[in-house]
Backbone atoms as SQL, in Angstrom:
CREATE TABLE atoms (id INTEGER PRIMARY KEY, chain TEXT, resi INTEGER, resn TEXT, atom TEXT, x REAL, y REAL, z REAL);
INSERT INTO atoms VALUES
  (1, 'A', 1, 'MET', 'N', 4.813, -19.382, 9.085),
  (2, 'A', 1, 'MET', 'CA', 4.410, -17.404, 9.437),
  (3, 'A', 1, 'MET', 'C', 3.158, -17.437, 11.298),
  (4, 'A', 2, 'SER', 'N', 3.259, -16.528, 11.389),
  (5, 'A', 2, 'SER', 'CA', 3.472, -15.554, 12.565),
  (6, 'A', 2, 'SER', 'C', 3.011, -14.793, 12.556),
  (7, 'A', 3, 'ASP', 'N', 1.258, -14.574, 13.389),
  (8, 'A', 3, 'ASP', 'CA', 0.540, -13.324, 13.698),
  (9, 'A', 3, 'ASP', 'C', 1.323, -13.234, 15.016),
  (10, 'A', 4, 'LYS', 'N', 1.970, -13.585, 15.844),
  (11, 'A', 4, 'LYS', 'CA', 2.144, -13.390, 16.876),
  (12, 'A', 4, 'LYS', 'C', 4.183, -13.664, 17.241),
  (13, 'A', 5, 'VAL', 'N', 4.620, -13.412, 16.876),
  (14, 'A', 5, 'VAL', 'CA', 6.348, -13.549, 16.691),
  (15, 'A', 5, 'VAL', 'C', 6.326, -11.543, 16.632),
  (16, 'A', 6, 'GLY', 'N', 7.141, -11.768, 17.384),
  (17, 'A', 6, 'GLY', 'CA', 6.725, -10.105, 17.172),
  (18, 'A', 6, 'GLY', 'C', 6.628, -9.356, 18.076),
  (19, 'A', 7, 'ARG', 'N', 5.113, -9.772, 19.297),
  (20, 'A', 7, 'ARG', 'CA', 4.499, -8.615, 19.378),
  (21, 'A', 7, 'ARG', 'C', 4.679, -8.857, 21.591),
  (22, 'A', 8, 'GLN', 'N', 4.220, -8.469, 21.523),
  (23, 'A', 8, 'GLN', 'CA', 4.480, -8.132, 23.844),
  (24, 'A', 8, 'GLN', 'C', 3.450, -7.517, 24.157),
  (25, 'A', 9, 'ASP', 'N', 1.659, -8.177, 23.725),
  (26, 'A', 9, 'ASP', 'CA', 1.307, -7.618, 24.303),
  (27, 'A', 9, 'ASP', 'C', 1.397, -7.460, 25.858),
  (28, 'A', 10, 'ASP', 'N', 2.332, -7.525, 26.880),
  (29, 'A', 10, 'ASP', 'CA', 1.975, -7.626, 28.597),
  (30, 'A', 10, 'ASP', 'C', 2.753, -6.232, 28.056),
  (31, 'A', 11, 'ARG', 'N', 3.032, -5.633, 27.317),
  (32, 'A', 11, 'ARG', 'CA', 4.089, -3.867, 28.026),
  (33, 'A', 11, 'ARG', 'C', 2.454, -3.382, 27.405),
  (34, 'A', 12, 'LEU', 'N', 1.710, -3.652, 27.176),
  (35, 'A', 12, 'LEU', 'CA', 1.145, -2.452, 26.198),
  (36, 'A', 12, 'LEU', 'C', 1.170, -0.875, 27.030),
  (37, 'A', 13, 'ASP', 'N', 0.362, -1.549, 27.749),
  (38, 'A', 13, 'ASP', 'CA', -0.239, -0.762, 28.977),
  (39, 'A', 13, 'ASP', 'C', 0.823, 0.057, 29.554),
  (40, 'A', 14, 'LYS', 'N', 2.239, -0.285, 29.663),
  (41, 'A', 14, 'LYS', 'CA', 3.373, 0.329, 30.836),
  (42, 'A', 14, 'LYS', 'C', 4.935, 1.230, 29.335),
  (43, 'A', 15, 'PRO', 'N', 5.138, 2.202, 29.993),
  (44, 'A', 15, 'PRO', 'CA', 6.399, 2.509, 29.012),
  (45, 'A', 15, 'PRO', 'C', 6.935, 1.847, 28.443),
  (46, 'A', 16, 'ASN', 'N', 8.249, 2.541, 27.197),
  (47, 'A', 16, 'ASN', 'CA', 9.375, 1.244, 26.730),
  (48, 'A', 16, 'ASN', 'C', 10.193, 2.614, 26.801),
  (49, 'A', 17, 'PHE', 'N', 10.995, 2.163, 27.249),
  (50, 'A', 17, 'PHE', 'CA', 12.533, 2.480, 26.601),
  (51, 'A', 17, 'PHE', 'C', 12.358, 2.713, 24.595),
  (52, 'A', 18, 'HIS', 'N', 12.541, 4.656, 25.253),
  (53, 'A', 18, 'HIS', 'CA', 13.017, 4.772, 23.392),
  (54, 'A', 18, 'HIS', 'C', 13.941, 4.631, 23.020),
  (55, 'A', 19, 'ASP', 'N', 15.133, 3.766, 23.991),
  (56, 'A', 19, 'ASP', 'CA', 16.730, 3.145, 22.810),
  (57, 'A', 19, 'ASP', 'C', 16.035, 1.614, 23.165),
  (58, 'A', 20, 'ALA', 'N', 14.779, 1.552, 22.524),
  (59, 'A', 20, 'ALA', 'CA', 14.925, -0.135, 22.924),
  (60, 'A', 20, 'ALA', 'C', 14.085, -0.556, 21.888),
  (61, 'A', 21, 'PRO', 'N', 14.290, -0.765, 20.342),
  (62, 'A', 21, 'PRO', 'CA', 14.212, -0.302, 19.247),
  (63, 'A', 21, 'PRO', 'C', 13.044, -1.818, 18.877),
  (64, 'A', 22, 'ASN', 'N', 14.269, -2.327, 19.181),
  (65, 'A', 22, 'ASN', 'CA', 13.050, -4.182, 18.942),
  (66, 'A', 22, 'ASN', 'C', 12.107, -4.414, 20.323),
  (67, 'A', 23, 'ARG', 'N', 11.752, -3.733, 21.256),
  (68, 'A', 23, 'ARG', 'CA', 10.670, -4.001, 22.455),
  (69, 'A', 23, 'ARG', 'C', 9.255, -2.804, 21.112),
  (70, 'A', 24, 'THR', 'N', 10.060, -1.447, 20.832),
  (71, 'A', 24, 'THR', 'CA', 8.802, -0.625, 20.774),
  (72, 'A', 24, 'THR', 'C', 8.223, -1.325, 19.443),
  (73, 'A', 25, 'VAL', 'N', 9.058, -1.904, 18.543),
  (74, 'A', 25, 'VAL', 'CA', 8.826, -2.349, 17.542),
  (75, 'A', 25, 'VAL', 'C', 7.813, -3.634, 17.836),
  (76, 'A', 26, 'GLU', 'N', 8.088, -4.478, 18.745),
  (77, 'A', 26, 'GLU', 'CA', 6.635, -5.365, 19.823),
  (78, 'A', 26, 'GLU', 'C', 5.429, -5.031, 20.193),
  (79, 'A', 27, 'VAL', 'N', 5.855, -3.531, 20.762),
  (80, 'A', 27, 'VAL', 'CA', 4.258, -2.676, 21.304),
  (81, 'A', 27, 'VAL', 'C', 3.973, -2.160, 19.616),
  (82, 'A', 28, 'MET', 'N', 4.458, -1.991, 19.250),
  (83, 'A', 28, 'MET', 'CA', 3.399, -1.321, 17.961),
  (84, 'A', 28, 'MET', 'C', 2.819, -1.772, 16.918),
  (85, 'A', 29, 'LEU', 'N', 2.905, -3.042, 16.520),
  (86, 'A', 29, 'LEU', 'CA', 2.346, -4.328, 16.581),
  (87, 'A', 29, 'LEU', 'C', 1.787, -4.987, 16.925),
  (88, 'A', 30, 'SER', 'N', 1.855, -5.062, 18.597),
  (89, 'A', 30, 'SER', 'CA', 0.814, -5.512, 19.536),
  (90, 'A', 30, 'SER', 'C', -0.324, -4.419, 19.523),
  (91, 'A', 31, 'ASN', 'N', -0.325, -3.431, 19.204),
  (92, 'A', 31, 'ASN', 'CA', -1.373, -2.372, 18.962),
  (93, 'A', 31, 'ASN', 'C', -1.882, -2.520, 17.503),
  (94, 'A', 32, 'GLN', 'N', -1.157, -2.161, 16.797),
  (95, 'A', 32, 'GLN', 'CA', -1.842, -2.512, 15.515),
  (96, 'A', 32, 'GLN', 'C', -2.758, -3.724, 15.112),
  (97, 'A', 33, 'ASP', 'N', -1.884, -4.628, 15.503),
  (98, 'A', 33, 'ASP', 'CA', -3.683, -5.883, 15.750),
  (99, 'A', 33, 'ASP', 'C', -4.178, -5.642, 16.775),
  (100, 'A', 34, 'LYS', 'N', -4.428, -4.734, 17.734),
  (101, 'A', 34, 'LYS', 'CA', -6.190, -4.184, 18.474),
  (102, 'A', 34, 'LYS', 'C', -6.005, -3.956, 17.742),
  (103, 'A', 35, 'LEU', 'N', -6.226, -2.897, 16.654),
  (104, 'A', 35, 'LEU', 'CA', -6.445, -1.648, 16.275),
  (105, 'A', 35, 'LEU', 'C', -7.308, -2.716, 15.138),
  (106, 'A', 36, 'ILE', 'N', -6.772, -3.214, 14.389),
  (107, 'A', 36, 'ILE', 'CA', -7.118, -4.320, 13.414),
  (108, 'A', 36, 'ILE', 'C', -7.853, -5.288, 13.537),
  (109, 'A', 37, 'ASP', 'N', -8.230, -5.885, 14.654),
  (110, 'A', 37, 'ASP', 'CA', -9.902, -6.600, 14.729),
  (111, 'A', 37, 'ASP', 'C', -10.788, -5.251, 15.861),
  (112, 'A', 38, 'ALA', 'N', -10.217, -4.358, 15.631),
  (113, 'A', 38, 'ALA', 'CA', -11.926, -3.617, 16.427),
  (114, 'A', 38, 'ALA', 'C', -12.168, -3.151, 14.904),
  (115, 'A', 39, 'ILE', 'N', -11.384, -2.913, 13.873),
  (116, 'A', 39, 'ILE', 'CA', -11.913, -2.292, 12.982),
  (117, 'A', 39, 'ILE', 'C', -13.175, -3.578, 11.802),
  (118, 'A', 40, 'LYS', 'N', -11.917, -4.424, 12.112),
  (119, 'A', 40, 'LYS', 'CA', -12.619, -6.238, 11.289),
  (120, 'A', 40, 'LYS', 'C', -14.010, -6.439, 12.662),
  (121, 'A', 41, 'GLY', 'N', -14.498, -5.881, 13.646),
  (122, 'A', 41, 'GLY', 'CA', -15.345, -6.427, 14.796),
  (123, 'A', 41, 'GLY', 'C', -16.385, -5.506, 13.776),
  (124, 'A', 42, 'MET', 'N', -16.313, -4.230, 13.978),
  (125, 'A', 42, 'MET', 'CA', -17.346, -3.535, 13.863),
  (126, 'A', 42, 'MET', 'C', -17.398, -3.580, 12.564),
  (127, 'A', 43, 'ALA', 'N', -16.878, -3.186, 11.164),
  (128, 'A', 43, 'ALA', 'CA', -17.334, -3.314, 10.656),
  (129, 'A', 43, 'ALA', 'C', -18.371, -5.636, 10.146),
  (130, 'A', 44, 'ALA', 'N', -18.156, -6.645, 11.493),
  (131, 'A', 44, 'ALA', 'CA', -18.653, -7.116, 11.341),
  (132, 'A', 44, 'ALA', 'C', -20.097, -6.505, 11.884),
  (133, 'A', 45, 'LYS', 'N', -20.523, -5.954, 12.653),
  (134, 'A', 45, 'LYS', 'CA', -21.521, -5.272, 13.635),
  (135, 'A', 45, 'LYS', 'C', -22.155, -4.896, 12.705),
  (136, 'A', 46, 'LEU', 'N', -21.262, -3.928, 11.501),
  (137, 'A', 46, 'LEU', 'CA', -21.724, -3.217, 10.795),
  (138, 'A', 46, 'LEU', 'C', -22.463, -4.092, 9.964),
  (139, 'A', 47, 'ASP', 'N', -22.108, -5.235, 9.257),
  (140, 'A', 47, 'ASP', 'CA', -23.500, -5.777, 8.575),
  (141, 'A', 47, 'ASP', 'C', -23.986, -6.584, 9.273),
  (142, 'A', 48, 'ALA', 'N', -23.907, -7.494, 9.874),
  (143, 'A', 48, 'ALA', 'CA', -24.661, -7.713, 10.557),
  (144, 'A', 48, 'ALA', 'C', -26.170, -7.146, 11.300),
  (145, 'A', 49, 'ASP', 'N', -25.989, -5.544, 11.508),
  (146, 'A', 49, 'ASP', 'CA', -27.558, -5.255, 11.300),
  (147, 'A', 49, 'ASP', 'C', -27.894, -4.924, 10.013),
  (148, 'A', 50, 'GLY', 'N', -27.240, -4.985, 9.131),
  (149, 'A', 50, 'GLY', 'CA', -28.014, -4.663, 8.319),
  (150, 'A', 50, 'GLY', 'C', -28.352, -2.876, 7.885),
  (151, 'A', 51, 'GLY', 'N', -28.943, -2.731, 8.450),
  (152, 'A', 51, 'GLY', 'CA', -29.423, -1.535, 8.313),
  (153, 'A', 51, 'GLY', 'C', -29.154, -0.172, 7.620),
  (154, 'A', 52, 'VAL', 'N', -28.114, -0.217, 6.631),
  (155, 'A', 52, 'VAL', 'CA', -27.249, 0.330, 6.247),
  (156, 'A', 52, 'VAL', 'C', -26.834, 0.463, 4.772),
  (157, 'A', 53, 'GLY', 'N', -27.907, -0.095, 3.916),
  (158, 'A', 53, 'GLY', 'CA', -28.576, -0.632, 2.975),
  (159, 'A', 53, 'GLY', 'C', -27.565, -1.917, 2.804),
  (160, 'A', 54, 'ASP', 'N', -27.079, -1.308, 0.778),
  (161, 'A', 54, 'ASP', 'CA', -26.558, -2.828, 0.898),
  (162, 'A', 54, 'ASP', 'C', -24.553, -3.053, 0.764),
  (163, 'A', 55, 'ALA', 'N', -24.358, -1.971, 1.669),
  (164, 'A', 55, 'ALA', 'CA', -23.061, -1.537, 1.058),
  (165, 'A', 55, 'ALA', 'C', -22.250, -3.013, 2.921),
  (166, 'A', 56, 'ASP', 'N', -21.107, -3.213, 2.070),
  (167, 'A', 56, 'ASP', 'CA', -20.488, -4.613, 2.453),
  (168, 'A', 56, 'ASP', 'C', -19.386, -4.553, 3.242),
  (169, 'A', 57, 'TYR', 'N', -19.836, -3.962, 4.146),
  (170, 'A', 57, 'TYR', 'CA', -18.183, -3.262, 4.918),
  (171, 'A', 57, 'TYR', 'C', -17.598, -4.479, 5.889),
  (172, 'A', 58, 'ALA', 'N', -17.798, -5.508, 5.033),
  (173, 'A', 58, 'ALA', 'CA', -16.187, -6.581, 5.335),
  (174, 'A', 58, 'ALA', 'C', -15.728, -6.361, 3.725),
  (175, 'A', 59, 'THR', 'N', -15.978, -7.071, 2.968),
  (176, 'A', 59, 'THR', 'CA', -14.914, -6.203, 1.579),
  (177, 'A', 59, 'THR', 'C', -14.358, -4.991, 2.083),
  (178, 'A', 60, 'LEU', 'N', -14.863, -3.576, 1.626),
  (179, 'A', 60, 'LEU', 'CA', -14.729, -2.042, 1.810),
  (180, 'A', 60, 'LEU', 'C', -13.704, -2.062, 3.758),
  (181, 'A', 61, 'LEU', 'N', -13.824, -2.398, 3.961),
  (182, 'A', 61, 'LEU', 'CA', -12.808, -2.264, 5.968),
  (183, 'A', 61, 'LEU', 'C', -11.981, -2.772, 5.462),
  (184, 'A', 62, 'THR', 'N', -12.086, -4.675, 5.611),
  (185, 'A', 62, 'THR', 'CA', -11.146, -5.053, 6.075),
  (186, 'A', 62, 'THR', 'C', -10.678, -6.111, 5.610),
  (187, 'A', 63, 'ASP', 'N', -11.307, -5.904, 4.357),
  (188, 'A', 63, 'ASP', 'CA', -9.833, -7.364, 2.653),
  (189, 'A', 63, 'ASP', 'C', -8.472, -7.018, 3.080),
  (190, 'A', 64, 'ALA', 'N', -8.599, -5.347, 2.553),
  (191, 'A', 64, 'ALA', 'CA', -7.193, -4.991, 2.710),
  (192, 'A', 64, 'ALA', 'C', -6.301, -5.616, 3.972),
  (193, 'A', 65, 'LEU', 'N', -6.894, -5.690, 5.301),
  (194, 'A', 65, 'LEU', 'CA', -6.150, -5.498, 6.735),
  (195, 'A', 65, 'LEU', 'C', -5.569, -6.854, 6.818),
  (196, 'A', 66, 'GLY', 'N', -4.921, -6.968, 7.487),
  (197, 'A', 66, 'GLY', 'CA', -3.966, -8.133, 7.494),
  (198, 'A', 66, 'GLY', 'C', -3.259, -7.724, 9.014),
  (199, 'A', 67, 'LYS', 'N', -3.037, -8.536, 9.693),
  (200, 'A', 67, 'LYS', 'CA', -2.036, -8.402, 10.628),
  (201, 'A', 67, 'LYS', 'C', -1.023, -9.087, 9.883),
  (202, 'A', 68, 'LEU', 'N', 0.488, -8.419, 10.722),
  (203, 'A', 68, 'LEU', 'CA', 2.070, -8.660, 9.871),
  (204, 'A', 68, 'LEU', 'C', 2.713, -10.200, 10.222),
  (205, 'A', 69, 'ASP', 'N', 2.682, -10.724, 9.652),
  (206, 'A', 69, 'ASP', 'CA', 2.828, -12.337, 9.115),
  (207, 'A', 69, 'ASP', 'C', 4.835, -12.266, 9.363),
  (208, 'A', 70, 'LEU', 'N', 5.648, -12.697, 10.580),
  (209, 'A', 70, 'LEU', 'CA', 6.902, -13.230, 10.609),
  (210, 'A', 70, 'LEU', 'C', 7.171, -14.168, 10.327),
  (211, 'A', 71, 'VAL', 'N', 8.476, -14.522, 10.335),
  (212, 'A', 71, 'VAL', 'CA', 8.842, -15.770, 10.330),
  (213, 'A', 71, 'VAL', 'C', 10.360, -15.687, 11.134),
  (214, 'A', 72, 'LEU', 'N', 10.450, -16.250, 12.292),
  (215, 'A', 72, 'LEU', 'CA', 11.842, -17.243, 12.670),
  (216, 'A', 72, 'LEU', 'C', 12.364, -17.213, 11.626);
């Protein structure tokens, strides 16, 4: 399984044709991966700063987040 299969990072900032469903899904997955990475990064930063009490943000926010693994 791979979290790189089905991604098109080189198309993220370009228009995509509505009638190209495979390309649309690839761009959506790439954007979703970027959001997951950003949320995990924020959670790690909040945990590292440690100024917000006993909250474990990595557990609260990111344990349920994972990139979609696709199989060829």
